[in-house]
C-alpha positions in Angstrom: 155.8 104.7 233.1 155.2 106.8 230.0 152.9 105.9 227.3 154.6 104.7 224.0 154.6 107.0 221.1 154.2 106.2 217.4 153.9 108.3 214.3 152.3 105.5 212.2 148.6 105.6 211.1 146.4 103.6 213.3 142.9 102.7 212.5 140.8 102.8 215.6 137.1 102.1 216.4 134.9 101.1 219.5 133.3 97.7 218.9 130.7 95.3 220.3 131.6 91.7 220.1 128.8 89.2 220.1 129.0 86.2 222.6 125.9 84.3 222.8 123.3 86.7 224.1 125.9 89.0 225.5 127.5 92.0 223.8 131.1 92.8 224.8 132.4 96.4 224.6 135.9 96.9 223.3 138.4 99.1 221.4 140.0 98.0 218.3 143.3 99.6 217.0 145.1 98.3 213.9 148.3 99.9 212.5 148.5 100.1 208.8 150.2 97.1 207.4 149.5 95.0 210.5 150.0 91.2 210.1 148.3 90.2 213.3 146.1 91.3 216.1 146.4 90.7 219.8 143.2 90.2 221.8 143.8 91.1 225.6 142.2 89.1 228.4 142.2 91.2 231.5 142.7 90.0 235.0 140.1 89.5 237.9 138.2 92.6 238.7 139.7 94.6 235.9 138.4 95.7 232.4 139.6 96.9 229.1 140.6 100.1 230.6 143.4 98.5 232.7 146.4 101.0 232.6 149.0 98.1 232.5 147.2 96.4 229.5 146.8 99.9 227.8 150.5 100.4 228.1 151.4 96.9 226.8 148.9 97.4 223.9 150.6 100.6 222.9 154.1 98.9 222.8 152.5 96.1 220.7 151.0 98.6 218.1 154.4 100.3 218.0 155.6 96.9 216.9 153.3 96.9 213.9 150.5 94.7 215.4 146.8 95.4 216.0 145.1 95.3 219.5 141.8 94.5 220.7 141.1 95.5 224.4 137.5 94.3 225.5 135.6 93.5 228.6 135.3 89.9 229.2 132.0 90.5 231.3 129.0 92.6 230.5 128.2 95.6 232.7 125.5 93.5 234.5 127.9 90.7 235.0 130.5 93.0 236.4 128.1 94.3 238.9 127.3 90.7 240.1 130.9 89.8 240.1 131.8 92.9 242.2 129.6 91.3 244.9 130.3 87.6 244.5 133.8 87.5 242.8 132.7 84.3 241.1 132.6 85.2 237.5 136.3 86.3 237.4 137.3 82.8 238.1 134.8 81.1 235.7 137.6 80.3 233.3 135.3 78.3 230.9 133.0 81.4 230.5 136.1 83.7 230.0 137.6 81.3 227.5 134.3 81.2 225.6 134.3 85.0 225.4 137.9 84.8 224.0 136.9 82.2 221.4 134.1 84.3 220.3 136.4 87.4 219.9 138.6 85.5 217.7 135.6 84.3 215.6 134.4 87.8 215.3 137.9 88.8 214.0 138.0 86.0 211.5 134.5 86.8 210.2 135.1 90.5 209.7 136.1 91.3 206.2 138.9 94.0 207.0 140.4 91.8 209.6 139.9 88.3 208.5 143.6 88.0 207.1 145.0 89.0 210.5 146.5 86.2 212.7 145.2 86.3 216.2 147.2 86.2 219.4 146.1 86.3 223.1 147.7 88.4 225.9 146.3 87.3 229.3 146.9 88.8 232.7 146.2 87.2 236.0 143.1 84.9 235.5 142.9 86.0 231.9 146.2 84.0 231.3 144.4 80.8 232.2 141.3 81.7 230.1 143.6 82.6 227.0 145.2 79.2 227.2 142.0 77.4 227.3 140.7 79.4 224.4 144.0 78.7 222.5 143.6 74.9 223.3 140.1 75.0 221.6 141.1 76.9 218.6 144.3 75.2 217.7 146.4 76.8 215.0 144.0 79.6 214.5 145.7 81.3 217.5 149.3 82.3 216.4 150.7 82.9 220.0 149.9 83.4 223.7 151.6 85.6 226.2 150.6 85.4 229.9 151.6 88.3 232.2 151.7 87.4 235.9 149.0 85.0 234.9 147.4 81.8 236.3 148.0 79.3 233.6 147.4 76.6 236.1 143.7 77.5 235.9 143.9 76.1 232.4 144.1 72.7 233.8 143.6 69.7 231.5 143.8 72.1 228.5 147.4 72.8 228.9 148.8 69.8 227.0 146.6 70.6 224.1 147.8 74.2 223.5 149.6 74.2 220.1 150.2 78.0 220.1 153.7 79.2 221.0 153.3 80.4 224.5 155.4 82.8 226.6 154.8 83.0 230.5 156.2 86.2 232.2 156.3 86.4 235.9 157.7 88.8 238.4 160.8 87.6 240.2 159.3 88.5 243.7 156.0 86.9 242.8 156.9 83.6 244.5 153.7 81.8 244.6 152.8 82.7 241.0 156.2 81.6 239.9 155.5 78.1 241.3 152.1 78.0 239.6 153.6 79.0 236.2 156.4 76.4 236.6 154.0 73.7 237.2 151.8 74.7 234.1 154.9 75.3 231.9 155.9 71.7 232.5 152.5 70.5 231.1 152.7 72.6 227.9 153.7 70.6 224.9 153.9 73.6 222.5 156.8 76.0 221.7 157.2 77.8 224.9 159.3 80.0 227.2 159.3 81.1 230.8 160.6 84.6 231.6 161.2 85.9 235.1 161.5 89.6 235.4 164.0 90.2 238.3 162.8 92.3 241.2 159.2 92.6 239.9 156.1 91.7 242.0 152.7 90.5 240.8 151.7 93.8 239.2 155.0 94.8 237.7 154.8 98.3 239.5 158.6 98.5 239.9 160.6 100.9 237.7 161.1 99.4 234.1 159.3 96.2 235.1 156.2 96.7 232.9 158.4 98.1 230.1 160.3 94.7 230.2 157.0 92.8 230.0 155.8 94.9 227.0 159.2 94.3 225.2 159.0 90.6 225.7 155.4 90.4 224.6 155.9 92.5 221.5 159.0 90.5 220.5 157.0 87.2 221.0 154.0 88.3 218.9 156.2 89.9 216.2 158.0 86.4 215.9 154.9 84.3 215.7 152.0 86.4 214.3 152.4 85.9 210.6 149.7 86.5 208.1 147.3 83.5 207.8 147.9 82.4 204.3 147.0 78.7 204.1 145.5 78.8 207.6 142.9 81.3 206.5 140.8 78.8 204.6 140.6 76.6 207.6 139.6 79.4 210.1 135.8 78.8 209.9 136.2 74.9 210.3 138.3 75.4 213.5 135.8 78.0 214.8 132.9 75.8 214.3 134.6 72.7 215.9 135.4 74.8 218.9 131.7 75.6 219.5 130.5 72.1 219.3 
């Protein structure tokens, strides 16, 4: 798996995202002329340095969209979670962190015009759907890679963002969980099975296929905010009440 290459100008900076009393570390990269930005929700036990998410993010930037890879947990929380493994399954906490990331993007002057999408892996897929349900049309699209959308539970019918679920063809248990969650979604949706792939998409060209599918979905749905922009703050405020 080689890293994607692009000759376009990309604005990059390290950021800290406020979430309650926490500060979440991340890396923001936005190509010139981007119309949207994809916030990544990493899986259990992972971080913003996940090589799989880093690869997918590169393909998404090559498609002309910005990316935000950030840690859903603080360093202190990661230390606790490494011992207890409980925070990685705290979907409400993770979803709140994703909501706060979208709020931060909307309130930042040089990014407020960008439509936000979520890319979630493993448990991050469930958290992304809960966050999308809270924010409504503020979130332009959701993609889940080998995710656990079933963990979104009662939030699933309330998701209005176009949602793509991607699962490996040999990831039998997760396929069943995704099919059950897919049936509960009422939004525009698609379920893609990558033939021969296991849960981590380690097989040749499997992750490349994931990245292509994700980039295409976000290109299709992450358009500039236009009329939605004026409603961003209202949706954000409602989601926190």
